FIMI-815275 format. One line per field, with one value per residue: residue number from 1; residue in one letter; x, y, z of N, C-alpha, C in turn. Coordinates in Angstrom, 2 decimals. Each point is the difference from the previous one (the first is absolute). Example, Ala and Ser with C-alpha at 12.3 -4.5 7.8 and 13.67 -1.06 7.14 Angstrom:
<sites>
i: 1,2;
aa: A,S;
nxx: 13.19,-0.35;
nyy: -5.69,1.05;
nzz: 7.80,-0.72;
caxx: -0.89,0.82;
cayy: 1.19,1.19;
cazz: 0.00,0.06;
cxx: 0.90,-0.77;
cyy: 1.20,1.09;
czz: 0.00,0.73;
</sites>
This chain:
<sites>
i: 1,2,3,4,5,6,7,8,9,10,11,12,13,14,15,16,17,18,19,20,21,22,23,24,25,26,27,28,29,30,31,32,33,34,35,36,37,38,39,40,41,42,43,44,45,46,47,48,49,50,51,52,53,54,55,56,57,58,59,60,61,62,63,64,65,66,67,68,69,70,71,72,73,74,75,76,77,78,79,80,81,82,83,84,85,86,87,88,89,90,91,92,93,94;
aa: X,X,X,X,X,X,X,X,X,X,X,X,X,X,X,X,X,X,X,X,X,X,X,X,X,X,X,X,X,X,X,X,X,X,X,X,X,X,X,X,X,X,X,X,X,X,X,X,X,X,X,X,X,X,X,X,X,X,X,X,X,X,X,X,X,X,X,X,X,X,X,X,X,X,X,X,X,X,X,X,X,X,X,X,X,X,X,X,X,X,X,X,X,X;
nxx: -72.12,-0.51,1.04,-1.12,-0.43,0.68,-0.08,1.31,-0.01,1.34,-0.23,0.30,-0.36,1.16,-0.98,1.88,0.13,-1.04,-0.28,-0.68,-0.65,-1.12,-0.11,0.29,-0.60,-0.73,0.04,-0.52,-0.47,-1.04,-0.63,-0.63,-0.43,-0.08,-0.06,-0.28,-0.81,-0.02,0.14,-0.47,-0.92,-0.40,-0.37,-0.86,-0.77,-0.39,-0.89,-1.04,0.09,-0.12,-0.43,-0.14,0.28,-1.10,-1.26,-0.63,-0.21,-0.50,-0.41,-0.07,-0.35,-1.34,-0.81,0.96,-0.84,-0.70,0.20,0.42,-1.55,-1.25,-0.10,-0.29,-1.88,-0.38,0.18,-0.70,-0.82,0.71,0.20,-1.13,-0.59,-0.13,-1.05,-1.16,-0.91,-0.36,-0.23,1.17,-0.36,1.12,-0.73,0.40,-1.15,1.03;
nyy: -43.41,0.15,-0.27,-1.01,0.68,0.46,1.67,0.34,-1.52,-0.80,-1.07,-0.79,0.77,0.26,-0.22,-0.49,0.82,0.67,-1.16,-0.04,1.14,-0.25,-0.84,0.43,0.87,-1.22,-0.36,1.03,0.52,-1.18,-0.67,1.44,-0.37,-0.56,1.36,0.75,-1.31,-0.34,1.63,0.05,-0.94,0.46,0.90,-1.17,-1.28,1.14,1.13,-1.26,-0.62,0.98,-0.69,-0.57,0.45,1.23,-0.33,-0.02,1.35,-0.13,-1.24,0.53,1.21,-0.48,-0.71,0.72,1.09,-1.11,-0.01,1.38,0.09,-0.38,0.52,1.04,-0.38,-0.56,1.43,1.43,-0.40,0.34,1.04,0.06,-0.84,1.10,-0.12,-1.66,1.39,0.06,0.75,0.04,-0.70,-1.18,-0.10,-1.14,-0.49,1.47;
nzz: 68.10,0.48,1.13,0.09,0.77,-1.64,-0.20,0.66,0.01,-0.89,-0.62,1.52,0.84,0.40,0.51,0.92,-0.81,0.57,-0.01,-0.67,0.06,1.10,-1.23,-1.01,0.43,0.05,-0.57,-0.75,0.87,0.11,-1.13,1.38,0.96,-0.86,-0.24,1.19,0.19,-1.26,-0.71,0.72,-0.37,-1.08,0.69,1.13,-1.39,-0.86,0.68,0.23,-1.18,-0.52,1.17,-0.98,-1.00,0.82,0.18,-1.31,-0.92,1.20,-0.64,-1.41,0.54,0.58,-0.50,-0.91,0.93,0.51,-0.93,-0.20,0.87,-0.42,-1.35,0.00,0.16,-0.93,0.14,0.59,0.26,-1.30,0.34,0.30,-0.56,-1.23,-0.15,-0.82,0.17,1.34,-0.11,-0.06,0.19,-0.72,0.05,1.27,0.10,0.26;
caxx: -1.05,0.06,-0.54,-0.83,0.52,1.61,-0.83,1.30,1.16,-0.76,-0.12,1.48,1.29,0.00,-0.99,0.00,1.49,0.63,0.49,1.28,0.97,0.28,0.11,0.63,0.49,0.36,1.47,1.86,0.57,0.75,1.79,1.00,-0.09,0.30,1.70,0.59,0.55,0.92,0.92,0.90,1.03,1.35,0.89,0.32,1.45,1.36,0.46,0.54,1.37,0.91,0.64,0.51,1.24,1.60,0.20,1.25,1.28,0.45,0.82,1.78,1.41,0.74,1.23,1.06,0.82,-0.10,1.16,1.28,1.05,0.79,1.34,0.81,0.55,0.48,1.12,0.56,0.11,0.96,0.98,0.20,0.45,1.19,-0.86,-1.06,-0.84,-1.26,-1.04,0.63,1.07,-1.79,-1.39,1.25,-0.54,-0.29;
cayy: -0.55,0.11,-0.84,0.24,0.39,0.31,0.10,0.29,-1.15,-1.26,-1.51,-0.12,1.29,-0.65,0.28,1.51,0.69,0.80,-0.72,-0.56,1.18,-0.30,-1.47,0.46,0.62,-0.75,-0.74,0.70,0.10,-1.08,0.28,0.40,-0.41,-1.25,0.22,1.04,-0.61,-0.82,0.53,-0.23,-0.94,-0.04,1.22,-0.75,-0.56,0.66,0.05,-0.82,-0.25,0.61,0.02,-1.61,0.17,-0.06,-1.62,-0.89,0.89,0.10,-1.45,0.12,0.94,-0.49,-1.55,0.60,0.30,-0.98,-1.08,0.37,0.09,-1.92,-0.48,0.54,-1.10,-0.90,-0.13,0.08,-1.50,-1.26,0.42,0.02,-1.37,-0.70,-1.32,1.10,0.38,-1.67,0.23,-0.51,-1.14,-1.08,-1.04,-0.70,-0.93,0.10;
cazz: 0.62,1.51,0.62,1.89,0.89,-0.43,-1.13,-0.14,-0.86,-0.93,0.30,-0.13,0.40,2.03,0.95,0.80,-0.54,1.30,1.37,-0.68,0.13,1.12,0.61,-1.12,0.80,1.42,-0.89,0.00,1.25,0.29,-0.63,-0.01,1.44,-0.32,-1.06,0.78,0.90,-1.07,0.30,1.18,-0.24,-1.25,0.36,1.22,-0.07,0.14,2.21,-0.13,-1.11,0.67,1.01,-1.04,-0.46,1.15,1.42,-0.32,-0.17,0.87,0.61,-0.26,0.04,1.54,-0.58,-0.14,1.57,0.66,-0.74,0.20,1.42,0.21,-0.83,1.16,1.26,0.07,-1.23,1.61,0.44,-1.09,0.15,2.30,0.39,-1.26,-0.37,-0.80,0.60,0.73,-1.56,-1.22,-0.30,-0.22,1.43,0.08,-0.75,-1.65;
cxx: 0.59,0.35,-0.64,0.43,0.76,-0.99,1.28,0.53,-1.40,-0.34,1.26,1.30,-0.70,-0.79,-0.16,1.52,1.23,0.85,1.36,1.80,0.99,0.85,1.81,1.09,0.80,1.10,0.78,0.18,1.14,1.32,1.10,0.50,1.40,1.35,0.39,0.52,1.27,1.31,0.34,0.47,1.49,1.38,0.65,0.79,1.50,1.22,0.88,0.57,1.69,0.42,-0.11,1.28,1.13,0.56,1.41,1.15,0.78,0.19,0.54,1.04,0.48,0.16,0.84,1.18,0.06,0.77,1.02,0.60,0.10,1.65,1.65,0.32,0.87,1.74,0.85,0.12,1.02,1.33,0.25,0.30,1.08,-1.20,-0.85,-0.89,-1.07,-1.36,0.50,0.59,-1.80,0.14,1.72,-0.74,-0.50,1.68;
cyy: 0.39,-1.16,0.24,1.05,0.71,0.78,0.91,-0.56,-0.23,-1.07,-0.60,0.65,-0.41,1.37,1.50,-0.03,0.29,-1.20,-0.79,1.29,-0.21,-1.17,0.61,0.64,-0.05,-1.29,0.89,0.47,-1.04,-0.04,0.88,-0.09,-1.39,0.14,0.78,-1.25,-0.75,0.64,0.11,-1.35,-0.26,1.00,-0.84,-0.88,0.70,-0.21,-1.45,-0.28,1.15,-0.38,-1.38,0.30,0.91,-0.78,-1.13,0.03,-0.16,-0.57,-0.90,0.16,-0.57,-1.41,0.22,0.02,-1.06,-1.33,0.87,0.10,-1.66,-0.33,0.87,-0.36,-1.61,0.17,0.09,-1.56,-1.27,1.46,-0.28,-1.63,-1.14,-1.38,1.05,-0.12,-1.65,0.33,-0.28,-1.13,-1.17,-0.96,-1.15,-1.01,-0.05,-0.87;
czz: 1.65,1.15,1.37,0.63,0.31,-1.25,-0.72,-0.99,-0.57,0.51,-0.54,0.57,1.46,0.38,0.55,-0.43,1.08,0.81,-1.44,0.11,1.20,0.22,-0.52,1.23,1.96,-1.33,0.12,1.26,0.35,-0.81,-0.29,1.03,-0.17,-0.77,0.78,1.12,-0.59,0.24,1.70,0.51,-0.63,1.28,0.96,-0.52,-0.78,0.67,0.56,-0.52,0.59,1.30,0.60,-0.24,0.72,0.87,-0.58,-0.01,1.76,0.93,-0.96,0.45,1.73,-0.14,-0.33,0.85,0.35,-0.51,0.00,1.54,0.58,-0.50,1.15,1.55,-0.18,-0.44,1.71,0.92,-0.65,0.78,1.78,-0.26,-0.78,-0.61,-0.74,1.17,-0.48,-1.36,-1.08,0.28,0.15,1.68,-0.82,-1.19,-2.08,-0.22;
</sites>
């Protein structure tokens, strides 16, 4: 049986088959754009993760250097004054 106004299609089929194909094509294009954007965002996340890891290593190195410099400064002050550096002394109320 043919549907009214659509002599090539049977009853129960969508009257505009081309519209379905166009919708599928549009959906496919949107899906492709979303997949491309997702791939781009994953790349950005990976790049930023590498930056954070590198900065973490740099901070660890800088913290070790600061601790070493503070230790050397305390030793130099102790040699100069013959006492414990003020920063290492407990406050009088302890």
